[in-house]
C-alpha positions as CSV (number, residue, x, y, z in Angstrom):
1,X,-44.3,58.5,49.8
2,X,-41.2,60.1,48.3
3,X,-37.8,58.5,47.7
4,X,-35.2,59.5,50.2
5,X,-31.5,59.5,50.5
6,X,-31.6,57.0,53.4
7,X,-33.6,54.5,51.3
8,X,-31.1,54.7,48.5
9,X,-28.1,54.3,50.9
10,X,-29.9,51.3,52.5
11,X,-30.5,49.7,49.2
12,X,-26.8,50.0,48.2
13,X,-25.5,48.8,51.6
14,X,-24.3,52.2,53.0
15,X,-21.5,52.7,50.5
16,X,-18.5,54.9,51.1
17,X,-17.9,57.7,48.7
18,X,-21.4,58.5,47.7
19,X,-22.4,62.0,48.5
20,X,-25.9,63.0,49.6
21,X,-26.0,65.8,47.0
22,X,-25.3,63.3,44.3
23,X,-28.2,61.1,45.4
24,X,-30.5,64.1,45.8
25,X,-29.7,65.2,42.2
26,X,-30.3,61.8,40.8
27,X,-33.6,61.6,42.7
28,X,-34.7,64.9,41.2
29,X,-33.8,63.9,37.7
30,X,-35.3,60.5,37.8
31,X,-38.5,61.7,39.6
32,X,-39.1,64.1,36.7
33,X,-38.4,61.4,34.2
34,X,-40.7,58.8,35.7
35,X,-43.5,61.3,36.3
36,X,-43.3,62.4,32.7
37,X,-43.6,58.8,31.5
38,X,-46.2,57.8,34.0
39,X,-49.5,56.8,32.4
40,X,-52.0,59.5,33.1
41,X,-54.9,58.8,35.4
42,X,-57.1,61.1,33.3
43,X,-57.1,58.7,30.3
44,X,-60.4,57.2,29.1
45,X,-61.0,53.9,30.9
46,X,-58.4,54.4,33.7
47,X,-59.8,53.8,37.1
48,X,-58.3,53.3,40.6
49,X,-58.1,49.6,39.8
50,X,-55.8,50.0,36.8
51,X,-54.0,53.3,37.4
52,X,-50.3,53.4,38.1
53,X,-49.8,53.3,41.9
54,X,-47.4,55.6,43.8
55,X,-45.6,52.6,45.2
56,X,-44.8,51.4,41.6
57,X,-43.5,54.9,40.7
58,X,-41.3,55.1,43.8
59,X,-39.9,51.6,43.1
60,X,-39.0,52.7,39.5
61,X,-37.3,55.9,40.9
62,X,-35.4,53.9,43.5
63,X,-34.1,51.4,40.9
64,X,-33.1,54.1,38.5
65,X,-31.3,56.2,41.1
66,X,-29.6,53.1,42.5
67,X,-28.3,52.2,39.1
68,X,-27.1,55.7,38.6
69,X,-25.4,55.8,42.0
70,X,-23.6,52.5,41.3
71,X,-22.2,53.9,38.1
72,X,-20.8,56.8,40.1
73,X,-19.4,54.4,42.7
74,X,-17.5,52.6,40.0
75,X,-15.8,55.9,39.0
76,X,-14.9,56.9,42.6
77,X,-13.5,53.5,43.8
78,X,-9.9,54.5,43.5
79,X,-10.5,57.4,45.9
80,X,-12.1,55.5,48.7
81,X,-10.7,51.9,48.5
82,X,-7.2,50.5,48.8
83,X,-5.7,49.3,45.5
84,X,-5.9,45.6,46.4
85,X,-9.7,45.8,47.0
86,X,-10.6,47.9,44.0
87,X,-11.0,45.1,41.4
88,X,-13.4,43.0,43.4
89,X,-15.4,46.0,44.5
90,X,-15.6,47.4,41.0
91,X,-16.9,44.0,39.7
92,X,-19.5,43.9,42.4
93,X,-20.7,47.4,41.7
94,X,-20.9,46.7,37.9
95,X,-22.9,43.5,38.5
96,X,-25.3,45.4,40.9
97,X,-25.6,48.2,38.4
98,X,-26.6,45.8,35.7
99,X,-29.2,44.1,37.9
100,X,-30.7,47.5,39.0
101,X,-30.7,48.7,35.4
102,X,-32.7,45.7,34.3
103,X,-35.1,46.0,37.2
104,X,-35.5,49.8,36.5
105,X,-36.2,49.2,32.8
106,X,-39.0,46.7,33.7
107,X,-40.5,49.0,36.3
108,X,-40.4,52.0,34.0
109,X,-42.2,50.0,31.3
110,X,-44.9,49.2,33.9
111,X,-45.2,52.8,34.9
112,X,-45.4,54.0,31.3
113,X,-47.7,51.1,30.3
114,X,-46.1,51.4,26.9
115,X,-48.5,50.5,24.2
116,X,-51.2,49.6,26.6
117,X,-54.8,50.9,26.6
118,X,-57.7,50.5,28.9
119,X,-59.8,49.1,26.1
120,X,-59.3,46.8,23.1
121,X,-58.9,48.1,19.6
122,X,-58.8,46.1,16.5
123,X,-58.0,46.9,12.9
124,X,-61.0,47.3,10.6
125,X,-61.4,48.1,6.9
126,X,-62.5,51.6,6.4
127,X,-63.4,51.4,2.8
128,X,-65.8,49.0,1.0
129,X,-65.5,48.2,-2.6
130,X,-68.5,48.3,-4.8
131,X,-68.9,44.5,-5.1
132,X,-69.1,44.0,-1.3
133,X,-71.5,46.8,-0.7
134,X,-75.1,46.1,0.0
135,X,-75.9,49.3,-1.8
136,X,-77.3,48.7,-5.2
137,X,-77.7,51.4,-7.9
138,X,-81.0,49.9,-9.0
139,X,-82.6,50.9,-5.6
140,X,-82.3,54.6,-6.4
């Protein structure tokens, strides 16, 4: 499933002043970004059980695009809203943008699975000193 303009408009409550071309451009930009950061399904140990789902990718893209669009909306408020309404609307958009940005960051971390592996690694000593070695010169 791909992210659509209608989904973004619905998430933002059908805002005035947000052009379809703006949404389309942000969808393109964020789709490329998320797909680049997406943990590859070809990595060792990644199976269908622990691979990143398309739904999670779409959710991350939606949250990122919504936050971007809300930032644009704050800038275009004077053009589309009467002066007496601008302050309250700007505050609402800024609050929504902050929430969407936090949600997007969390989803992007899940998509990237930053620092995660499909198996456990632990630190080991790669060198042994002569006193701890079981090798003895007298056995030669």
